[in-house]
PyMOL CGO cylinders between C-alpha atoms (Angstrom):
from pymol import cmd
from pymol.cgo import CYLINDER

trace = [
    CYLINDER, -33.74, 0.23, 0.07, -34.95, -0.87, 3.50, 0.3, 1, 1, 1, 1, 1, 1,
    CYLINDER, -34.95, -0.87, 3.50, -31.44, -1.98, 4.50, 0.3, 1, 1, 1, 1, 1, 1,
    CYLINDER, -31.44, -1.98, 4.50, -30.00, 1.37, 3.44, 0.3, 1, 1, 1, 1, 1, 1,
    CYLINDER, -30.00, 1.37, 3.44, -32.56, 3.22, 5.58, 0.3, 1, 1, 1, 1, 1, 1,
    CYLINDER, -32.56, 3.22, 5.58, -31.96, 0.88, 8.53, 0.3, 1, 1, 1, 1, 1, 1,
    CYLINDER, -31.96, 0.88, 8.53, -28.26, 1.74, 8.57, 0.3, 1, 1, 1, 1, 1, 1,
    CYLINDER, -28.26, 1.74, 8.57, -27.89, 5.53, 8.49, 0.3, 1, 1, 1, 1, 1, 1,
    CYLINDER, -27.89, 5.53, 8.49, -24.55, 6.80, 7.22, 0.3, 1, 1, 1, 1, 1, 1,
    CYLINDER, -24.55, 6.80, 7.22, -22.82, 9.74, 8.87, 0.3, 1, 1, 1, 1, 1, 1,
    CYLINDER, -22.82, 9.74, 8.87, -21.95, 12.14, 6.03, 0.3, 1, 1, 1, 1, 1, 1,
    CYLINDER, -21.95, 12.14, 6.03, -18.22, 12.85, 6.31, 0.3, 1, 1, 1, 1, 1, 1,
    CYLINDER, -18.22, 12.85, 6.31, -16.06, 15.06, 4.16, 0.3, 1, 1, 1, 1, 1, 1,
    CYLINDER, -16.06, 15.06, 4.16, -14.00, 12.82, 1.88, 0.3, 1, 1, 1, 1, 1, 1,
    CYLINDER, -14.00, 12.82, 1.88, -10.90, 14.94, 2.48, 0.3, 1, 1, 1, 1, 1, 1,
    CYLINDER, -10.90, 14.94, 2.48, -10.81, 15.82, 6.19, 0.3, 1, 1, 1, 1, 1, 1,
    CYLINDER, -10.81, 15.82, 6.19, -13.57, 13.66, 7.68, 0.3, 1, 1, 1, 1, 1, 1,
    CYLINDER, -13.57, 13.66, 7.68, -15.58, 16.60, 9.03, 0.3, 1, 1, 1, 1, 1, 1,
    CYLINDER, -15.58, 16.60, 9.03, -19.17, 15.65, 9.92, 0.3, 1, 1, 1, 1, 1, 1,
    CYLINDER, -19.17, 15.65, 9.92, -21.58, 17.24, 7.43, 0.3, 1, 1, 1, 1, 1, 1,
    CYLINDER, -21.58, 17.24, 7.43, -24.72, 16.30, 9.37, 0.3, 1, 1, 1, 1, 1, 1,
    CYLINDER, -24.72, 16.30, 9.37, -25.27, 19.89, 10.47, 0.3, 1, 1, 1, 1, 1, 1,
    CYLINDER, -25.27, 19.89, 10.47, -25.32, 21.18, 6.90, 0.3, 1, 1, 1, 1, 1, 1,
    CYLINDER, -25.32, 21.18, 6.90, -27.65, 18.37, 5.82, 0.3, 1, 1, 1, 1, 1, 1,
    CYLINDER, -27.65, 18.37, 5.82, -30.01, 19.15, 8.72, 0.3, 1, 1, 1, 1, 1, 1,
    CYLINDER, -30.01, 19.15, 8.72, -30.51, 22.68, 7.34, 0.3, 1, 1, 1, 1, 1, 1,
    CYLINDER, -30.51, 22.68, 7.34, -32.11, 21.39, 4.18, 0.3, 1, 1, 1, 1, 1, 1,
    CYLINDER, -32.11, 21.39, 4.18, -35.74, 22.46, 4.11, 0.3, 1, 1, 1, 1, 1, 1,
    CYLINDER, -35.74, 22.46, 4.11, -37.42, 21.99, 0.76, 0.3, 1, 1, 1, 1, 1, 1,
    CYLINDER, -37.42, 21.99, 0.76, -34.65, 20.92, -1.62, 0.3, 1, 1, 1, 1, 1, 1,
    CYLINDER, -34.65, 20.92, -1.62, -31.51, 18.81, -1.41, 0.3, 1, 1, 1, 1, 1, 1,
    CYLINDER, -31.51, 18.81, -1.41, -28.49, 20.32, -3.20, 0.3, 1, 1, 1, 1, 1, 1,
    CYLINDER, -28.49, 20.32, -3.20, -26.39, 18.10, -5.44, 0.3, 1, 1, 1, 1, 1, 1,
    CYLINDER, -26.39, 18.10, -5.44, -23.05, 19.66, -4.52, 0.3, 1, 1, 1, 1, 1, 1,
    CYLINDER, -23.05, 19.66, -4.52, -21.57, 20.82, -1.24, 0.3, 1, 1, 1, 1, 1, 1,
    CYLINDER, -21.57, 20.82, -1.24, -18.47, 22.43, 0.21, 0.3, 1, 1, 1, 1, 1, 1,
    CYLINDER, -18.47, 22.43, 0.21, -16.86, 21.39, 3.48, 0.3, 1, 1, 1, 1, 1, 1,
    CYLINDER, -16.86, 21.39, 3.48, -16.76, 24.35, 5.91, 0.3, 1, 1, 1, 1, 1, 1,
    CYLINDER, -16.76, 24.35, 5.91, -13.67, 22.88, 7.56, 0.3, 1, 1, 1, 1, 1, 1,
    CYLINDER, -13.67, 22.88, 7.56, -11.31, 22.33, 4.61, 0.3, 1, 1, 1, 1, 1, 1,
    CYLINDER, -11.31, 22.33, 4.61, -13.18, 23.86, 1.66, 0.3, 1, 1, 1, 1, 1, 1,
    CYLINDER, -13.18, 23.86, 1.66, -13.31, 20.61, -0.30, 0.3, 1, 1, 1, 1, 1, 1,
    CYLINDER, -13.31, 20.61, -0.30, -16.03, 20.40, -2.97, 0.3, 1, 1, 1, 1, 1, 1,
    CYLINDER, -16.03, 20.40, -2.97, -17.99, 17.17, -3.08, 0.3, 1, 1, 1, 1, 1, 1,
    CYLINDER, -17.99, 17.17, -3.08, -21.14, 15.55, -4.35, 0.3, 1, 1, 1, 1, 1, 1,
    CYLINDER, -21.14, 15.55, -4.35, -23.69, 14.95, -1.60, 0.3, 1, 1, 1, 1, 1, 1,
    CYLINDER, -23.69, 14.95, -1.60, -24.58, 11.59, -3.14, 0.3, 1, 1, 1, 1, 1, 1,
    CYLINDER, -24.58, 11.59, -3.14, -20.94, 10.48, -2.74, 0.3, 1, 1, 1, 1, 1, 1,
    CYLINDER, -20.94, 10.48, -2.74, -20.92, 11.61, 0.89, 0.3, 1, 1, 1, 1, 1, 1,
    CYLINDER, -20.92, 11.61, 0.89, -24.02, 9.64, 1.84, 0.3, 1, 1, 1, 1, 1, 1,
    CYLINDER, -24.02, 9.64, 1.84, -23.01, 6.65, -0.30, 0.3, 1, 1, 1, 1, 1, 1,
    CYLINDER, -23.01, 6.65, -0.30, -19.18, 6.54, -0.53, 0.3, 1, 1, 1, 1, 1, 1,
    CYLINDER, -19.18, 6.54, -0.53, -19.27, 3.28, -2.51, 0.3, 1, 1, 1, 1, 1, 1,
    CYLINDER, -19.27, 3.28, -2.51, -21.06, 5.15, -5.30, 0.3, 1, 1, 1, 1, 1, 1,
    CYLINDER, -21.06, 5.15, -5.30, -17.76, 6.71, -6.33, 0.3, 1, 1, 1, 1, 1, 1,
    CYLINDER, -17.76, 6.71, -6.33, -15.78, 3.44, -6.32, 0.3, 1, 1, 1, 1, 1, 1,
    CYLINDER, -15.78, 3.44, -6.32, -13.36, 2.73, -9.15, 0.3, 1, 1, 1, 1, 1, 1,
    CYLINDER, -13.36, 2.73, -9.15, -14.43, -0.54, -10.83, 0.3, 1, 1, 1, 1, 1, 1,
    CYLINDER, -14.43, -0.54, -10.83, -10.81, -1.43, -11.70, 0.3, 1, 1, 1, 1, 1, 1,
    CYLINDER, -10.81, -1.43, -11.70, -9.24, -0.30, -8.40, 0.3, 1, 1, 1, 1, 1, 1,
    CYLINDER, -9.24, -0.30, -8.40, -8.20, -3.23, -6.21, 0.3, 1, 1, 1, 1, 1, 1,
    CYLINDER, -8.20, -3.23, -6.21, -9.29, -1.47, -3.01, 0.3, 1, 1, 1, 1, 1, 1,
    CYLINDER, -9.29, -1.47, -3.01, -12.83, -1.40, -4.40, 0.3, 1, 1, 1, 1, 1, 1,
    CYLINDER, -12.83, -1.40, -4.40, -13.04, -4.59, -6.45, 0.3, 1, 1, 1, 1, 1, 1,
    CYLINDER, -13.04, -4.59, -6.45, -11.65, -8.12, -6.13, 0.3, 1, 1, 1, 1, 1, 1,
    CYLINDER, -11.65, -8.12, -6.13, -10.13, -10.06, -8.98, 0.3, 1, 1, 1, 1, 1, 1,
    CYLINDER, -10.13, -10.06, -8.98, -7.09, -10.48, -11.17, 0.3, 1, 1, 1, 1, 1, 1,
    CYLINDER, -7.09, -10.48, -11.17, -8.06, -7.71, -13.59, 0.3, 1, 1, 1, 1, 1, 1,
    CYLINDER, -8.06, -7.71, -13.59, -8.41, -5.00, -10.90, 0.3, 1, 1, 1, 1, 1, 1,
    CYLINDER, -8.41, -5.00, -10.90, -5.12, -6.24, -9.43, 0.3, 1, 1, 1, 1, 1, 1,
    CYLINDER, -5.12, -6.24, -9.43, -3.34, -5.97, -12.79, 0.3, 1, 1, 1, 1, 1, 1,
    CYLINDER, -3.34, -5.97, -12.79, -4.83, -2.54, -13.58, 0.3, 1, 1, 1, 1, 1, 1,
    CYLINDER, -4.83, -2.54, -13.58, -3.92, -1.19, -10.14, 0.3, 1, 1, 1, 1, 1, 1,
    CYLINDER, -3.92, -1.19, -10.14, -0.37, -2.55, -10.38, 0.3, 1, 1, 1, 1, 1, 1,
    CYLINDER, -0.37, -2.55, -10.38, 0.04, -0.94, -13.80, 0.3, 1, 1, 1, 1, 1, 1,
    CYLINDER, 0.04, -0.94, -13.80, -1.19, 2.40, -12.44, 0.3, 1, 1, 1, 1, 1, 1,
    CYLINDER, -1.19, 2.40, -12.44, 1.16, 2.17, -9.47, 0.3, 1, 1, 1, 1, 1, 1,
    CYLINDER, 1.16, 2.17, -9.47, 4.10, 1.85, -11.85, 0.3, 1, 1, 1, 1, 1, 1,
    CYLINDER, 4.10, 1.85, -11.85, 3.49, 5.52, -12.76, 0.3, 1, 1, 1, 1, 1, 1,
    CYLINDER, 3.49, 5.52, -12.76, 2.58, 7.38, -9.52, 0.3, 1, 1, 1, 1, 1, 1,
    CYLINDER, 2.58, 7.38, -9.52, 1.40, 10.53, -11.30, 0.3, 1, 1, 1, 1, 1, 1,
    CYLINDER, 1.40, 10.53, -11.30, -1.15, 8.52, -13.27, 0.3, 1, 1, 1, 1, 1, 1,
    CYLINDER, -1.15, 8.52, -13.27, -2.20, 6.62, -10.15, 0.3, 1, 1, 1, 1, 1, 1,
    CYLINDER, -2.20, 6.62, -10.15, -2.89, 9.71, -8.04, 0.3, 1, 1, 1, 1, 1, 1,
    CYLINDER, -2.89, 9.71, -8.04, -4.75, 11.33, -10.92, 0.3, 1, 1, 1, 1, 1, 1,
    CYLINDER, -4.75, 11.33, -10.92, -6.88, 8.18, -11.06, 0.3, 1, 1, 1, 1, 1, 1,
    CYLINDER, -6.88, 8.18, -11.06, -7.41, 7.80, -7.30, 0.3, 1, 1, 1, 1, 1, 1,
    CYLINDER, -7.41, 7.80, -7.30, -8.29, 11.05, -5.53, 0.3, 1, 1, 1, 1, 1, 1,
    CYLINDER, -8.29, 11.05, -5.53, -9.39, 12.15, -2.08, 0.3, 1, 1, 1, 1, 1, 1,
    CYLINDER, -9.39, 12.15, -2.08, -13.00, 11.54, -3.11, 0.3, 1, 1, 1, 1, 1, 1,
    CYLINDER, -13.00, 11.54, -3.11, -12.47, 7.79, -3.36, 0.3, 1, 1, 1, 1, 1, 1,
    CYLINDER, -12.47, 7.79, -3.36, -13.03, 5.88, -0.14, 0.3, 1, 1, 1, 1, 1, 1,
    CYLINDER, -13.03, 5.88, -0.14, -10.06, 4.25, 1.55, 0.3, 1, 1, 1, 1, 1, 1,
    CYLINDER, -10.06, 4.25, 1.55, -10.05, 0.55, 2.44, 0.3, 1, 1, 1, 1, 1, 1,
    CYLINDER, -10.05, 0.55, 2.44, -6.76, -0.04, 4.23, 0.3, 1, 1, 1, 1, 1, 1,
    CYLINDER, -6.76, -0.04, 4.23, -7.26, -3.79, 4.61, 0.3, 1, 1, 1, 1, 1, 1,
    CYLINDER, -7.26, -3.79, 4.61, -7.53, -4.09, 0.85, 0.3, 1, 1, 1, 1, 1, 1,
    CYLINDER, -7.53, -4.09, 0.85, -4.49, -1.83, 0.40, 0.3, 1, 1, 1, 1, 1, 1,
    CYLINDER, -4.49, -1.83, 0.40, -2.48, -4.15, 2.68, 0.3, 1, 1, 1, 1, 1, 1,
    CYLINDER, -2.48, -4.15, 2.68, -3.60, -7.14, 0.63, 0.3, 1, 1, 1, 1, 1, 1,
    CYLINDER, -3.60, -7.14, 0.63, -2.54, -5.32, -2.51, 0.3, 1, 1, 1, 1, 1, 1,
    CYLINDER, -2.54, -5.32, -2.51, 0.98, -4.80, -1.17, 0.3, 1, 1, 1, 1, 1, 1,
    CYLINDER, 0.98, -4.80, -1.17, 1.23, -8.46, -0.16, 0.3, 1, 1, 1, 1, 1, 1,
    CYLINDER, 1.23, -8.46, -0.16, -0.05, -9.73, -3.51, 0.3, 1, 1, 1, 1, 1, 1,
    CYLINDER, -0.05, -9.73, -3.51, 2.46, -7.55, -5.37, 0.3, 1, 1, 1, 1, 1, 1,
    CYLINDER, 2.46, -7.55, -5.37, 5.55, -7.93, -3.19, 0.3, 1, 1, 1, 1, 1, 1,
    CYLINDER, 5.55, -7.93, -3.19, 5.38, -11.61, -2.22, 0.3, 1, 1, 1, 1, 1, 1,
    CYLINDER, 5.38, -11.61, -2.22, 5.35, -12.97, -5.82, 0.3, 1, 1, 1, 1, 1, 1,
    CYLINDER, 5.35, -12.97, -5.82, 8.07, -10.49, -6.79, 0.3, 1, 1, 1, 1, 1, 1,
    CYLINDER, 8.07, -10.49, -6.79, 10.23, -11.65, -3.87, 0.3, 1, 1, 1, 1, 1, 1,
    CYLINDER, 10.23, -11.65, -3.87, 9.64, -15.32, -4.71, 0.3, 1, 1, 1, 1, 1, 1,
    CYLINDER, 9.64, -15.32, -4.71, 10.56, -14.70, -8.34, 0.3, 1, 1, 1, 1, 1, 1,
    CYLINDER, 10.56, -14.70, -8.34, 13.75, -12.85, -7.34, 0.3, 1, 1, 1, 1, 1, 1,
    CYLINDER, 13.75, -12.85, -7.34, 14.64, -15.69, -4.95, 0.3, 1, 1, 1, 1, 1, 1,
    CYLINDER, 14.64, -15.69, -4.95, 14.13, -18.26, -7.70, 0.3, 1, 1, 1, 1, 1, 1,
    CYLINDER, 14.13, -18.26, -7.70, 16.43, -16.29, -9.99, 0.3, 1, 1, 1, 1, 1, 1,
    CYLINDER, 16.43, -16.29, -9.99, 19.05, -16.14, -7.23, 0.3, 1, 1, 1, 1, 1, 1,
    CYLINDER, 19.05, -16.14, -7.23, 18.86, -19.89, -6.74, 0.3, 1, 1, 1, 1, 1, 1,
    CYLINDER, 18.86, -19.89, -6.74, 19.24, -20.48, -10.48, 0.3, 1, 1, 1, 1, 1, 1,
    CYLINDER, 19.24, -20.48, -10.48, 22.23, -18.13, -10.62, 0.3, 1, 1, 1, 1, 1, 1,
    CYLINDER, 22.23, -18.13, -10.62, 23.95, -19.85, -7.69, 0.3, 1, 1, 1, 1, 1, 1,
    CYLINDER, 23.95, -19.85, -7.69, 23.37, -23.26, -9.23, 0.3, 1, 1, 1, 1, 1, 1,
    CYLINDER, 23.37, -23.26, -9.23, 24.79, -22.19, -12.60, 0.3, 1, 1, 1, 1, 1, 1,
    CYLINDER, 24.79, -22.19, -12.60, 27.83, -20.43, -11.14, 0.3, 1, 1, 1, 1, 1, 1,
    CYLINDER, 27.83, -20.43, -11.14, 28.88, -22.97, -8.52, 0.3, 1, 1, 1, 1, 1, 1,
    CYLINDER, 28.88, -22.97, -8.52, 27.10, -26.30, -8.81, 0.3, 1, 1, 1, 1, 1, 1,
    CYLINDER, 27.10, -26.30, -8.81, 27.90, -27.18, -12.43, 0.3, 1, 1, 1, 1, 1, 1,
    CYLINDER, 27.90, -27.18, -12.43, 30.93, -29.39, -13.21, 0.3, 1, 1, 1, 1, 1, 1,
    CYLINDER, 30.93, -29.39, -13.21, 32.50, -26.68, -15.39, 0.3, 1, 1, 1, 1, 1, 1,
    CYLINDER, 32.50, -26.68, -15.39, 31.77, -23.83, -12.94, 0.3, 1, 1, 1, 1, 1, 1,
    CYLINDER, 31.77, -23.83, -12.94, 34.71, -21.39, -12.38, 0.3, 1, 1, 1, 1, 1, 1,
    CYLINDER, 34.71, -21.39, -12.38, 34.41, -21.86, -8.61, 0.3, 1, 1, 1, 1, 1, 1,
    CYLINDER, 34.41, -21.86, -8.61, 33.77, -25.37, -7.41, 0.3, 1, 1, 1, 1, 1, 1,
    CYLINDER, 33.77, -25.37, -7.41, 31.41, -25.30, -4.46, 0.3, 1, 1, 1, 1, 1, 1,
    CYLINDER, 31.41, -25.30, -4.46, 28.39, -27.43, -3.78, 0.3, 1, 1, 1, 1, 1, 1,
    CYLINDER, 28.39, -27.43, -3.78, 25.64, -25.28, -2.22, 0.3, 1, 1, 1, 1, 1, 1,
    CYLINDER, 25.64, -25.28, -2.22, 23.61, -27.01, 0.41, 0.3, 1, 1, 1, 1, 1, 1,
    CYLINDER, 23.61, -27.01, 0.41, 19.85, -26.96, 0.87, 0.3, 1, 1, 1, 1, 1, 1,
    CYLINDER, 19.85, -26.96, 0.87, 20.03, -24.18, 3.44, 0.3, 1, 1, 1, 1, 1, 1,
    CYLINDER, 20.03, -24.18, 3.44, 22.12, -22.06, 1.10, 0.3, 1, 1, 1, 1, 1, 1,
    CYLINDER, 22.12, -22.06, 1.10, 19.32, -22.18, -1.43, 0.3, 1, 1, 1, 1, 1, 1,
    CYLINDER, 19.32, -22.18, -1.43, 16.67, -21.48, 1.21, 0.3, 1, 1, 1, 1, 1, 1,
    CYLINDER, 16.67, -21.48, 1.21, 18.60, -18.41, 2.37, 0.3, 1, 1, 1, 1, 1, 1,
    CYLINDER, 18.60, -18.41, 2.37, 17.64, -16.59, -0.82, 0.3, 1, 1, 1, 1, 1, 1,
    CYLINDER, 17.64, -16.59, -0.82, 14.09, -16.30, 0.47, 0.3, 1, 1, 1, 1, 1, 1,
    CYLINDER, 14.09, -16.30, 0.47, 15.27, -14.35, 3.55, 0.3, 1, 1, 1, 1, 1, 1,
    CYLINDER, 15.27, -14.35, 3.55, 17.59, -12.05, 1.58, 0.3, 1, 1, 1, 1, 1, 1,
    CYLINDER, 17.59, -12.05, 1.58, 18.51, -9.22, 2.13, 0.3, 1, 1, 1, 1, 1, 1,
    CYLINDER, 18.51, -9.22, 2.13, 18.04, -9.45, 5.91, 0.3, 1, 1, 1, 1, 1, 1,
    CYLINDER, 18.04, -9.45, 5.91, 19.94, -12.65, 6.54, 0.3, 1, 1, 1, 1, 1, 1,
    CYLINDER, 19.94, -12.65, 6.54, 20.25, -16.26, 5.56, 0.3, 1, 1, 1, 1, 1, 1,
    CYLINDER, 20.25, -16.26, 5.56, 20.90, -19.84, 6.51, 0.3, 1, 1, 1, 1, 1, 1,
    CYLINDER, 20.90, -19.84, 6.51, 24.20, -21.50, 5.78, 0.3, 1, 1, 1, 1, 1, 1,
    CYLINDER, 24.20, -21.50, 5.78, 24.88, -25.19, 5.39, 0.3, 1, 1, 1, 1, 1, 1,
    CYLINDER, 24.88, -25.19, 5.39, 28.24, -24.64, 7.05, 0.3, 1, 1, 1, 1, 1, 1,
    CYLINDER, 28.24, -24.64, 7.05, 28.22, -24.52, 10.85, 0.3, 1, 1, 1, 1, 1, 1,
    CYLINDER, 28.22, -24.52, 10.85, 28.79, -20.93, 11.99, 0.3, 1, 1, 1, 1, 1, 1,
    CYLINDER, 28.79, -20.93, 11.99, 29.03, -21.31, 15.76, 0.3, 1, 1, 1, 1, 1, 1,
    CYLINDER, 29.03, -21.31, 15.76, 25.88, -21.88, 17.83, 0.3, 1, 1, 1, 1, 1, 1,
    CYLINDER, 25.88, -21.88, 17.83, 23.53, -20.75, 15.03, 0.3, 1, 1, 1, 1, 1, 1,
    CYLINDER, 23.53, -20.75, 15.03, 22.94, -21.40, 11.37, 0.3, 1, 1, 1, 1, 1, 1,
    CYLINDER, 22.94, -21.40, 11.37, 21.62, -17.85, 10.88, 0.3, 1, 1, 1, 1, 1, 1,
    CYLINDER, 21.62, -17.85, 10.88, 24.06, -15.48, 9.19, 0.3, 1, 1, 1, 1, 1, 1,
    CYLINDER, 24.06, -15.48, 9.19, 23.41, -11.74, 8.97, 0.3, 1, 1, 1, 1, 1, 1,
    CYLINDER, 23.41, -11.74, 8.97, 24.22, -10.13, 5.66, 0.3, 1, 1, 1, 1, 1, 1,
    CYLINDER, 24.22, -10.13, 5.66, 26.71, -7.32, 6.25, 0.3, 1, 1, 1, 1, 1, 1,
    CYLINDER, 26.71, -7.32, 6.25, 27.35, -6.32, 2.65, 0.3, 1, 1, 1, 1, 1, 1,
    CYLINDER, 27.35, -6.32, 2.65, 25.20, -3.19, 2.76, 0.3, 1, 1, 1, 1, 1, 1,
    CYLINDER, 25.20, -3.19, 2.76, 21.95, -4.78, 1.64, 0.3, 1, 1, 1, 1, 1, 1,
    CYLINDER, 21.95, -4.78, 1.64, 20.74, -4.96, 5.23, 0.3, 1, 1, 1, 1, 1, 1,
    CYLINDER, 20.74, -4.96, 5.23, 20.19, -1.20, 5.24, 0.3, 1, 1, 1, 1, 1, 1,
    CYLINDER, 20.19, -1.20, 5.24, 18.57, -1.07, 1.81, 0.3, 1, 1, 1, 1, 1, 1,
    CYLINDER, 18.57, -1.07, 1.81, 15.12, -2.20, 2.96, 0.3, 1, 1, 1, 1, 1, 1,
    CYLINDER, 15.12, -2.20, 2.96, 14.68, 0.29, 5.86, 0.3, 1, 1, 1, 1, 1, 1,
    CYLINDER, 14.68, 0.29, 5.86, 16.12, 3.06, 3.68, 0.3, 1, 1, 1, 1, 1, 1,
    CYLINDER, 16.12, 3.06, 3.68, 13.64, 2.33, 0.89, 0.3, 1, 1, 1, 1, 1, 1,
    CYLINDER, 13.64, 2.33, 0.89, 10.76, 2.14, 3.38, 0.3, 1, 1, 1, 1, 1, 1,
    CYLINDER, 10.76, 2.14, 3.38, 11.79, 5.46, 4.93, 0.3, 1, 1, 1, 1, 1, 1,
    CYLINDER, 11.79, 5.46, 4.93, 11.79, 7.15, 1.53, 0.3, 1, 1, 1, 1, 1, 1,
    CYLINDER, 11.79, 7.15, 1.53, 8.34, 5.77, 0.69, 0.3, 1, 1, 1, 1, 1, 1,
    CYLINDER, 8.34, 5.77, 0.69, 6.78, 7.04, 3.94, 0.3, 1, 1, 1, 1, 1, 1,
    CYLINDER, 6.78, 7.04, 3.94, 8.75, 10.29, 4.14, 0.3, 1, 1, 1, 1, 1, 1,
    CYLINDER, 8.75, 10.29, 4.14, 5.95, 12.65, 3.13, 0.3, 1, 1, 1, 1, 1, 1,
    CYLINDER, 5.95, 12.65, 3.13, 3.22, 11.07, 5.32, 0.3, 1, 1, 1, 1, 1, 1,
    CYLINDER, 3.22, 11.07, 5.32, 5.74, 10.87, 8.17, 0.3, 1, 1, 1, 1, 1, 1,
    CYLINDER, 5.74, 10.87, 8.17, 6.44, 14.60, 7.91, 0.3, 1, 1, 1, 1, 1, 1,
    CYLINDER, 6.44, 14.60, 7.91, 2.74, 15.34, 8.21, 0.3, 1, 1, 1, 1, 1, 1,
    CYLINDER, 2.74, 15.34, 8.21, 2.50, 13.07, 11.26, 0.3, 1, 1, 1, 1, 1, 1,
    CYLINDER, 2.50, 13.07, 11.26, 5.52, 14.59, 13.00, 0.3, 1, 1, 1, 1, 1, 1,
    CYLINDER, 5.52, 14.59, 13.00, 4.44, 18.17, 12.27, 0.3, 1, 1, 1, 1, 1, 1,
    CYLINDER, 4.44, 18.17, 12.27, 0.90, 18.50, 13.68, 0.3, 1, 1, 1, 1, 1, 1,
    CYLINDER, 0.90, 18.50, 13.68, 0.48, 22.07, 12.47, 0.3, 1, 1, 1, 1, 1, 1,
    CYLINDER, 0.48, 22.07, 12.47, 1.32, 20.98, 8.90, 0.3, 1, 1, 1, 1, 1, 1,
    CYLINDER, 1.32, 20.98, 8.90, -1.19, 18.15, 9.10, 0.3, 1, 1, 1, 1, 1, 1,
    CYLINDER, -1.19, 18.15, 9.10, -3.79, 20.52, 10.53, 0.3, 1, 1, 1, 1, 1, 1,
    CYLINDER, -3.79, 20.52, 10.53, -3.19, 22.97, 7.70, 0.3, 1, 1, 1, 1, 1, 1,
    CYLINDER, -3.19, 22.97, 7.70, -3.43, 20.22, 5.10, 0.3, 1, 1, 1, 1, 1, 1,
    CYLINDER, -3.43, 20.22, 5.10, -6.68, 18.91, 6.66, 0.3, 1, 1, 1, 1, 1, 1,
    CYLINDER, -6.68, 18.91, 6.66, -6.30, 15.41, 5.28, 0.3, 1, 1, 1, 1, 1, 1,
    CYLINDER, -6.30, 15.41, 5.28, -7.69, 12.31, 6.95, 0.3, 1, 1, 1, 1, 1, 1,
    CYLINDER, -7.69, 12.31, 6.95, -5.32, 9.75, 8.46, 0.3, 1, 1, 1, 1, 1, 1,
    CYLINDER, -5.32, 9.75, 8.46, -6.66, 7.13, 6.07, 0.3, 1, 1, 1, 1, 1, 1,
    CYLINDER, -6.66, 7.13, 6.07, -5.39, 9.06, 3.05, 0.3, 1, 1, 1, 1, 1, 1,
    CYLINDER, -5.39, 9.06, 3.05, -1.94, 9.45, 4.61, 0.3, 1, 1, 1, 1, 1, 1,
    CYLINDER, -1.94, 9.45, 4.61, -1.79, 5.73, 5.37, 0.3, 1, 1, 1, 1, 1, 1,
    CYLINDER, -1.79, 5.73, 5.37, -2.80, 4.89, 1.79, 0.3, 1, 1, 1, 1, 1, 1,
    CYLINDER, -2.80, 4.89, 1.79, -0.03, 7.17, 0.50, 0.3, 1, 1, 1, 1, 1, 1,
    CYLINDER, -0.03, 7.17, 0.50, 2.52, 5.51, 2.80, 0.3, 1, 1, 1, 1, 1, 1,
    CYLINDER, 2.52, 5.51, 2.80, 1.53, 2.04, 1.63, 0.3, 1, 1, 1, 1, 1, 1,
]
cmd.load_cgo(trace, "trace")
């Protein structure tokens, strides 16, 4: 209790980040349980404003560490409607944890896809009864880990071993990223829309990730 009193928390609106200290200073005899932000009109619990961790989701990876929160969060992310019904503007944003979540989900998926690509190449080309006889080199196998951006080839291709993939996959990644950040990007590029929405930058960044 002493530590909590030694570190005063600025009460901010969970939605827009407006400082609610002025409203709290007007309390005289009683402390209300619920409040409404005068800036954006968002309804909140005063206890959640003064202690944002009080409203944490126990199985949300941004709020808890472990394999079970990671698995539950990944399952929720597979259905965005269920995820955003589960995580709302009232839940605090921890962007560092969100970045870790993306890394822990994407890196194993990429490694698994690369391993499947290596197995496919070995079965199609490296076996004695393969339809096309070609012995992939070590660098050809390693190149799967850099797909779809580029790869390494065991055959000398001029002054470099690096070969850019020009089969259309090179544009897949930026196109997919653009689609995922389209809505937050619109709010960033249109200040009046962002001002009307009155949503904190942290929420937009979470949505983009």
